[in-house]
N, C-alpha and C positions, 0 to 999 in steps of 0.2 A: 444639641440640635435635633429636631424631630426628623425621623425618616419618612420618606414618601410611602403612600399605601403600597405602591408597586414594589418598593424595596423591602417592606415588611413581609409581603407575600412571598417574595423571592427567597427570603431567609427561611421560610417555612418549608420550602421544597427540599427533597432529598438531594444529595450531591449530584447524582446522575441526572435527575430532572432539571436541577439548576443549570448544569452544563449544557443540556440540550436547549433550554430556554435561552441561554446566552448565545448559543450558536444560531438560533432562530432570529434573535435580535440583530446579530451581526449580519446575517444573510439579508434581512429586511433593509438594513442600512445600506448595504452594497446595492440592493435592488433599486432603492430610491435614488441613490447617486447615479446609477446607470440610466435610470429612466429620464433623468434630467438632461442627458446628452441626446444628440440626434440619433434617430433610429437607423438601423442598417438598411442600405438601399438594396433592392433586388437587382440581379444581373441578367442580361439577355444572352450573354456569351455561353455557348453550348459547351465550351471547354474552359472552365474557370481555372485560375492558377491553383497550385497547391499552396496550402498554408505554410508558414515558416516551419512548423513542427513536422508536417508531412514531408516537406522537402528534405529535412535532416534525416528522417527515417528512410526516405527513398535513396538518399546518398549512401547511407550505411548498408542498405540492402544490396546496392550495386557493388559496394566494397566487399561485403561478405554475403554472397548470394545464398549460401547454405545455412545461414544463421536463422535460428528460431527464437532469438532473444525477444523479439517484439511480437510474437504470437500471444494472443490473449485467450486463455481457455475459460469457459463458463459452463455451468451445468445446473439443471433444475430437475428435481425429482417430481414426477407426476403420478400421484396415487389416487385411484378412482377410475371410473369408467371413462375411457379416452375415445373421443371421436377423431380419428386420424385425418380425414378430409378437412374437418373444421380447423384442426391444428395447422395443417398445410396452408389453408386460406388465411389464417391469422398471421402467420409469419410472412406470407406473400403481401398482405396489406401493410405490414410494418415496413417491409423493404420498399414497397411502392411509395409510402409516405416520406421516407428518408433516402434521398438520392445517394448519399455517401455509401449506403450499404450495397449499392449496385454500381459502384464506380471502380475504376482502376486508373493507371497512370500512363500517359504517353510523354515522350521527351520532345520538347519544342525549343530549339535554340539552346540546347544544353541544360534546360531546366524542366521540371515535371509540371504537367497540367493534368487536371482531372477529366477523365472521360466517363460520362454517365450513360450506362446502358438503359434501354427501354425497360419499363416494368413488365413483368410476366408472371405467370403462375409458377409457384415452386412446389416441388414434391420432396418432402424431407426423406432422405434415405433411411431405411429401417434395417436394424440388425437384431435378429431374434436370439435372445439369450435366456429364454424361459427355462432351459434345462439347468441353469446355474442355481445351486441351493441358495435359499434366502440369506443364510448367514454370510455368503460370499458376495452378495450383490454390491455392497458398497465398495469392496475391493475391485470388483470387475468394472464398475463405473470409473473409478480412478484410473485403472489400466487403460481403458479405451480413450478417456479424455487426454491422458498423457501421450498416448500413441498418436492421436490427432494432432497434438501440439508439437510433435517432433517432425512434422512435414512442413518444409518451407513454403512460403507463398511466392508466386510470381507477380509482382506488382504491375507488370506491363500487360498482363492478360486477365488477372482475376479468375474467378470471383474471390473476394477477400472476406467472405463469410462462408463457413463450412458447417452446416447443421447436420446432426446425426441423431436419430431416435433409437434408443436401446429398449427393446421389449424384454422386461425382466419377469413378467407374469401377466396374468389376465388383466389385472387392474394395477399394474406397477410398471412404469416406464421412466426413463431418464432422457431428457433432451440435452444434447451437447451442442454448444454454440461457440465454435472456435472462430476468432476473427483476427485480422492483422491490426496492429495498433494504429495504422494510418487512418482507419475508419471508425475507431471506437476508443473509449476510455472507461474507467470504472463506473462513473455515473451513467454513462450511456448504456452499459449492460443492464443496469437496473431499469432504465427507461424502456429498453427493448422488451424485457420480460413483462413489465407492467402493461405495456401497450398490447402485447400478445394476449395477456390474461383478460383485458377489457374487451378486445375484439372477439375472443373465444366466447366469453360470457354473453356478449351482445348477439352473436349469431345463434347461440343456444336459446336465447329469450326472444329472438325475432325483433330486435330493436337496433337503432343506430348506435355505434360505439360512441361513448362520451370521451373524446380525445381533444386536446387543445389544437386549435388551428395553427399550422406552421406558417408564420409570416415570412420566413426566409428559409433557405436551404444552406447546407454547409459551404457550397461554392460561393454563395453571397458573402458569407463570413470571411472566407479566404481572400476574396477580391477586396472587400472592405479593409481587411488587415493590411494588405499590400498597399492600398491607397492611403491608409491612415499613417503608416510608418514610412514615409518617404525618407530618402537618405538625409535630408536636412532636418526633418523632425526627429528622426532617430538620433542624429548626432546631438541635438539639443537634449534629448531625454537621457542620453548616456552620460551626461555631466555628473549626475549623482553617483553612477557606478564607477566613473573614472576616479572619483575621490575615494569611494568605498573600497575599491579593489586596487588602489594605488599600491605599488610594490606588493603585488599579490603574493601571498605566502606560497611556499612550495607545496607539492602534493603531500597529503596526509600519509605518513608511513607507519602503518600499524604493523606490529610483529606478525609475520605469517608463518604457517607451518611448512610452506614450500616456497621456492623462489617465484617471483612474478614472471609469467611467460611473456614473450615479446609481443604477442597479440592476445588481448584479454578474451577468454572464453566466456560463455554464458551459462555453463552448467552450475546449477545451484541447489541448495537444500534449505530446509526451514527448521526452526526450533521455536516451539510455542511455550508460553508461560503466562502466569497471572500475577497481577499486582494485588496484594492483600488489601481488603477493604479498610482495615485500620491504618495501614501505611498511606493509602490513597487519601483518607480523611485528614491525616496529619499534614500531608503535603498540600491539601486544599486550604487548610488553615494558614499555612506558610505563604501560599500564593496570595490569599486575600490580604494578609498582613502587608505584603510587599506590593499590593495593587497590581498584580499581574495575573496571568492565566495558567491553566493546567499545561497548555502547550509549552509555554516559556519555561515552566518549572522542570518538566521532564526533558526538554531540550538542553537546558543548562546542566542537568545531571549527566546526560549523555556526553556533553562536551568535556566535563571533568574526567570521565572515564577515558575518552579518546586522548585527552591531554596526558593522563597518567600512563596510558599504554604507549604513546608515541614519544613523549617528552617534548612535544611541540606546544607552544603557547598561542600560536596564531595559525589558524587553518580554516577551511571552508567546508560547510555542510549544506546539502540540498534539502529542500522540502517542497512537496507538490502542492499546487493550488488548482482550483477547479477551472479557472480561465473563462468562466461564463459571466463576465461583467455586465452583460446587457440582457434585459429581460427576454428578448427574442430568442436568445440562445438556450434558455433553460429547458425547453421541451425538445431540444434538437439532439439527435444522435450524431456523434462525430468525435474527432480528436480535439478536445479543448484543453485538457489538462496541461499544465505547464509546471516548470520548476523554478523556484526562487533560490538564489544563492545567499546563504547567511554566513557572515564572518564571525568566527569565535575568537574572543579576546580574553586570554588568561594571563596577560602580562602583569607583573608586579604583585603576584601572590594575593589575588582577591579572596575575600571571604565568599561563602556561598550567597549571602545577601547581596554583596557587591556584584557577583556574577549574574544574579537574577536581574539586577538593574541594567547591567550592560546588555544582557541577552534580550531583555524587553525592548530596549531602545534600538538595537540593531535589527530585531525582527520587525518592529514598527516601520523603520526606515525602508527596509527591503520590500515589505509588502506594499508600502505606499508608492513604490516605483516598479511594480511588477509588470506594467504594461510594455516594458521594453522586450520582454520575452527571453527565455534562456538561450535560444538559438542565436539571437543577435549578440548576446553577451559572449558566447563562444567565438563568434566571428570577430568580435572587437578585441577580446583579451587573450585568446589562445589561437594564434595563427598557425602554429606548428602542432599538428595533431599527434599525440602520443597514443599509439594503438594498444599499449599495454595497460591503459587505465582510462576510466571515464573522464571526460574533460571537466576542468575546474574543481570538481569535488568527487570524492570516492565513497562517501557515506551519506545516507539519506535518512531523515527522520520525519515521521508524520503521525498525526493524531486524527483518527477518522471515525465517522459513524458508518455502520454497515450499510452499503448502498442498496441491498436487497433484503426484504423481509418475507417470511412465509405468507401466502395468500391463498384464497379459494376462488375458483372460477368455474361456474356451472357444475358444482359438486366435485371438481377436480382439485385436490390439494397440491399446491405448487410450493416446493421447498427448495431454496437455493442450496447447492452443494459446493463446499469449498474444494477447489481443485488445486492440487500441487502441480504447478507448471514445470517444476524441475529445472527452472532457469533462475538466473540472478543477473541483473543488468549492472549492478554496482558491486564494489567489494563487500559492502555490508549495508543492510537496510533495516532499520528498527521501525516497526509499525505498532502503534497502540490503538486499539479499538475501544471507543467509549460506549459500552453496552449498559443496559439497565442493571445487569448483574455486577457491574464493575469494569475495571480496565483489564482487557486481555492483550497480551503482547505477542509479537512475532519477530524473530530475527531471520531474515533471508540473507544468505551468504554465498559467496563464490567458493565452490568446493575445490577449485584449482589452488586456492590460497589457504583455506581454513579447514580444519578437521571438526567433526561434530563436538568432540570434547572441548575444543577451544571456545566454541560458541556457548556451550553450557556454562563454562567458566566465566565467559564475558557477561552472560545474563546474571549469574550469581554476583559478580562484582558490581554490575549496574544496580541491582536491587539493594545490595549492601550500601552502596553510595547513597541511594535514595534514603535509606534508614539513617545513615550518618548525617546527611544534610538536614533531615527533619529534626534530629535530636540536637545538632550543634550548627545551626546556620551561620553563627557569628565566627566560626573557626575558618582559617584559610583553607581553601580547597585542597591544597597539597597535604594537609594534615587529616583530612577526612578518611576514614578507614574504608578500604575496599575488601579487606580480608573477612571472609565469612566465618561463622562459628566452626564449621566443619574443617576449614583450612587452619584455623587457630588450633584446633584439636590435633591435626596432623603435625603442625609445626612443633607443638609442645611435646607430642609423643615422640617425634623424631629426635628432639633434643634429649629425651630420656632414654633413647635407644630402643624404644618399643616398636618402631617400624622403620623401614629403610628411608633414609634422607632422599628427597627428590621433589619434583613438582607435584602439584595436586593431581591425583589420578594415577600415581605410581602403583605398581602391582602390590596388592595387599594379600598376605597369605592367611589372614584370619577367616573363619567360617563366613559364608556369604550372609547368613542370617544376622551375624554380629555387625557386618558392614551396613546392612540395611537398617538395623536398629540405630546405628551411629548417625546415619544420614537422616533418619526419621526424627531423631531427637534434635538435631541441629537445624534441619530445613524440611520439616514435614510436608510443606505445601509445594515443594519442588517436584517437577515431573521426573519420574523414575523410568517409566516405560511408555512408549508410543507404539500402538499397533493399529495401523489404518487411522480410523477416526476416533479410536478409544485411547484414553490416557489414564495412567495410574500415578498418583503421587507416592512419595516414599512412605507417608503415613498409612495410606491404603494398602500399599504393598506389604508393609510390616504386619498389618492386621491379617492379610491373606496368608502370609507365611506362618503366622502364629496359629491360625485356624487349621491349616494343613498339617502342622506339627501335631496338634491335638488329635486330629483324625488318625494320623499314622501311629500315634501312641495307643 
């Protein structure tokens, strides 16, 4: 059978470009489907209701008023000649365009409503740090961004946007934009920065900014959402979930380094890693063979590791979705992101191929019924709130495209800065970024439960499972190896009495250069050292150690 011209051209693209093209096609399909529905009506009510997601965060903030779990930090490096008044006006115009950025919440009848303040001129506070040496600037930016992020918000008074400009040098600044999650999400941060850049450039060039007209505001969306999901309509749409979550499985019980506290904290840490290009390509071939996606393949592998760690065959995992199913919402800043619940099924010893099929179907069904919303699922299926863990699921998986890219505005280089929030809303979250250079990974974890070494080991097991699945997809998942070459070496060495018997990571009295060489040989691409924004793999570290040894000799 002959392939279509489009299919032939798609085959010629690199794996990264092919994935981006497929994402664009899926986004266009969603756009056309949404455009076929009625458009959102505008509201005249000065105090629109909170959306379902906003109401849940409002409730959580009242329950834990000192929590910073839902503070969203963002930062942009501004290099070049900066016009501060123009920057102030640029942010002021963005805030004027998007009502949610100047809103807070009042309580009416026991429920929150949005209160939108009049637009006004903003002056971004300035902190002069020009005395800081250039080598320390990145660290200082992180310190101030994290300090901002540790201050709770008062949702009843606002403001819920806290900008701060750091002056690092004559032509070097960093703009910190801390917001509460009730008024923003990941895509919204990218929108905010891009609109600021366009307004800044337009002012410099004496022209009108080229920005899309906003047909609705966030309050219109919240009112429409409430009107659309009446109790009767919601009950009808819950039918799928009543079947899917029937006899809902117990909470996922991963082995932790410490007992779970009675109230789950939000202190977190992160572990970065990369998926090798060869492994990614092999998994791409496997996904194509099974007529599924990269998302499903990596989710299925995660489910195997969670199954092997917990011993559970049936559990729930969450995944975020954009929540912007209507075209009017795409240029709007606000809280649209939602979470879909995915049920993992590893009963009856499936092969990895079988699991891919199961995961594909469960993901398709869940995404097809995402309009119910996570908050309504919690109300329907988890009446008794357990404060020691996140409702319904404790682990989240996502495959994302970076929401912000470097850009230039009126000669000003604007580069997004990854800020470590120091928080974790779940026990464990695995994020994969689909970049042109390949897949980058992040494990964000709750430090009340897990130690850094446990997350390094978890990442190693996940990558080993990916390799095992790519090599032997017909093998039952319980037989796929999680043991890395380094662990195999330690187990064999312990059996020969060459090192103390114990878990991976037991104290080793061999010279440090020998230990580095061991890990470089087994897992050269694994991260050995993280210092701020810099990372060294074991292979690079071994080279540096050898170079230093030669100089000392």
